[in-house]
N, C-alpha and C positions, 0 to 999 in steps of 0.2 A: 446563118442561124444566130451568130453572136449579135448581129445588127438588129434582128427581129426581137431578140431577148431584151436588148437595151431599149428598143422602142416600146416594148410591152411594159417595162419598168417605168418609163417616162409617162406613159398613158395612165398607169396605176397611180403614180404620184400626183398627176394632174387631177385625176378623179377625186382623190382624197383631199387635195387642196380645194377643189370646187365644193366638195361636201362640207369642208370646214368653213368655207365662206357662207354657205347656205345656213349652217348651224348658227354662225355668228349673227347673220341677218335675222334668223328666226328668234334668237335670244334678244336681240335689240328690239324687235317688234313686240315680243312678249313683255319686255321691260317697259316699253312705251305704253302698252295697253294697261299694264298694272298701275303705272304712274297716273294715267288718265282716269282709271277707276278710283284711285285714291283721292283725286281732285274733285270727284262728284259723288253725291249720295245716291241712295236707291231711286230717288225721283229725278235724278239727272241734274240736280242743282249743284252749282260749284261749291266746294268745301274750301273755306279759307284756312290757310296755315297760320295759327296763332302762336306757334312755338317761340317766336321772337318778340311777342308782345311783352312790354314792361309790366311787371306786377307792382302795384302801389305798395308802399312800405307797410301800411296797416294790414294789407293782405298777406305780405310776407310774414308778419308777426303771427297771423292766424295759422299760416301753414306750418310754422315752427311749433305752434301750440298743438297742432294736429299730430306732428311727429313725436313730440315729447310727452304729451298728456292724453289726448283723445284716443289715439290708436293703441298705445301701450296699455292704457287702463280701461279700454273699452267704454269710454264715457261719451255722453252726448251733451250738447249745449241746449238748455231749456229757456224758453221765453214765455212770459205772461203778457198777453195782449188784452188790455182792459176793454171794458164794455164800450167806451166812447169811440173806439177805433172802428169796430165792425158791427156794433149794436148788441153784442153779447161777449161776456168774458170768454176767452179761450186760450189754452196753452198750446204751444207748438215747440218743436225742437229742430235743431240743425245737426246733421251727422257729419262726420269727418269727410265723407264722400262729397257732401254738398259744398264744402269749403274748397276741396281740391279741384272739383269740377268748375267752380266759380273762378278759381285762380287760373285755370287753364283755358278759360273762355269756351268751355264745353256747354252743352245744353243744360239748362237749369229748370227746376220744378216750381210748383206753386208755393211751396214753403219758403223758398228763398225770396220770392216776390212779396209774400205776405210780411216777412220780417222787414223788408225795405219799406213797405207801407206803414208799418209801425214807426220806423225811423222818420218818414216824412210827416206823420201825424205829430210827432214830437216837435219837429221844426215849425209846423203850423201853430202848435200850442204856444211855443216860445214867442211867436209873432202875433199872438192873439187873433188868429185867422181860422180857427177850427170850424166856424160856421160857414166858411166859404166853400169847402170841399167835403164830400162824404165818400168814404171808402167802402167797398164791398169785398167781403172775404172771398178770394178766388176759389178756395176749396169748397165753398157752399154753392157756387153757381156753375162749376165745371160740369162736363158732360156726364160724369158718373156720380154726381152729387144727389140725384133724386129726380122726381118727376118734373115736367115742365111747370106744373102748377106750384109745386114746392119752391122751385127756384124763382118763379115770378113773385111769390109772396115775400121772399127774402129781399129781392130788389125793391119791391113796393115799400117794405118796412124801412129801408134805407132812404127812400125818397121822402118819407114823412118827416125827416129832419131838415128838409130843404124847402125851397119855395119854387117848385117846378112849374112856373107859369108858361114858359115858352113851349114845352112839350116837344123839344127838338133834340134829336139824338145824333151825335157826331161819331162817325165810324173812321177810326184811325187804324190803318192796316200797314204794317211794315214789310209784308211780303211783296215781292215784285208781281207784275202783271195785273195790278189793280183789280183784285177779285171782287165779286159781289158779296153783299152781306150774307153771312150764314143764316139760313132761314130759321133754324132752331133758336139761335141767339136773338134774332129779330122778334120772334114770337114771344120769347121770355120777357123782353123789355116792353113790348107793346102791351102784353097782359099786365105787367107790373104797373104801367102808367094808368091803365083802366082801373086796377084795384085801388091805386092811390087816389084817383079822381073820385071814385065811389066813397072812399073813406072820408074825404073832405067835403063831399056833397057838391061836386062840380061836374057839369056835363062834359066839358073838355072837347077836344077835337074828335072828328070821326076816326082819325088815325094820326099818330105822331108823325112829325116831319123827320125824315132820315136824310142826313147829309154825309156823303163820303168826302173826306178831306183829301184832295188829290196830291198835295205837296208833302205828305209825310215822308221822312227819310226811309229809304228802302234798304233792308238788311242784305248783306252780300251773299249769305248762304242760309241754310235752313236751321242753323243752330242758335241764332242770336235773338230769337223771339222774346225770351224773358228779359234780356238786357234792354231791348228796344222798348218794351212795355214800361220798364222801370224809368227809362229816360223820358218817355212820353209823359208819365205822371209827374216827373220832376219839372219838365218844361211847363206843364199846365199850372202847377201850384206856385211856381216861382214868379208868375206873372199875375199880380193882384187884379189886373183888369180882365183876366180870363179871356184874352183875345187870341187864344191858340188857333182859332180858325183862320185868322189873318196870317199868323206866323207860318202855318203849314199850307198856305194857299199860293205857294210860289211857282208851282208847275206840276206837270203830270209825271215827270221823270226826275224826281228828287234824288240827289246823291245820297249814299249811306252817311250815317253819322261818322264824323272823324273818330278815330279810336280814343282820342283825348276826351271826347264827350262821354263815351261809354266808361272810360276809366274813372271819370268823375263820380259816377254812381257806384262803381265797384269800390272806390275808396270810401265813400260815405257808408256803404253797407258794411264794409270790413271794420271801419271805426266803430260803428254801432255794435257790431257783434263782439268786438274786442272788449267792450265794457262788461260783457258777461263771462269773461274768462275768470277762472278761479284764481 
């Protein structure tokens, strides 16, 4: 009887030990699953950890301004973008959330990009090169900005300050998998060119030429779109020959921009915004 009792205790201990191992294994599996989920967004794209990314000193100053002034006083930073930049005077503002998201390499919106376009316009003006490039307000041509016709007219009005003889449209897409051109965007631009040709009394081509530039750097995850658009614009205007097609024609599987290249535009944006601190 004593031996059977001891054997029963041993079995009970063994079962508990085995159950403990199963629970540990399940916990490890759940932990790994959670970590895997954190590394990917809802679409399954890899999410890059930017927690160790160095923040430019100008951006650090802005973050301190957020903590000492903007948040405690409930203030915003306002900007006046003159008519020459987008074709019409317009004001905009930057919230403290815009700055902290920008500092943390989180997803950014059209306002942040528009402010950088004003920054680039000032650089072009200093170099007496404003006639070389025309900017379009992203807020006026985005999906929720109005009808296709309205947005086409806005693009056409910006073309009127240019000499668009070639009627060639270049498609720079930083997302991986080399997607096709968005049909709505294509229709807006095609219609804009027709309106422009009609305005100057030119018959033009039957259809504009669309070129997908295959060698554009590809962003590592789904959150860097705004930063890549900013860097694309910088790369284009910093080359007076406008030979960006050659620059981005290096191959179909272009590597992402190095973080230093992205930090360059983050630094310029932050320095420009710092000029508007009280």
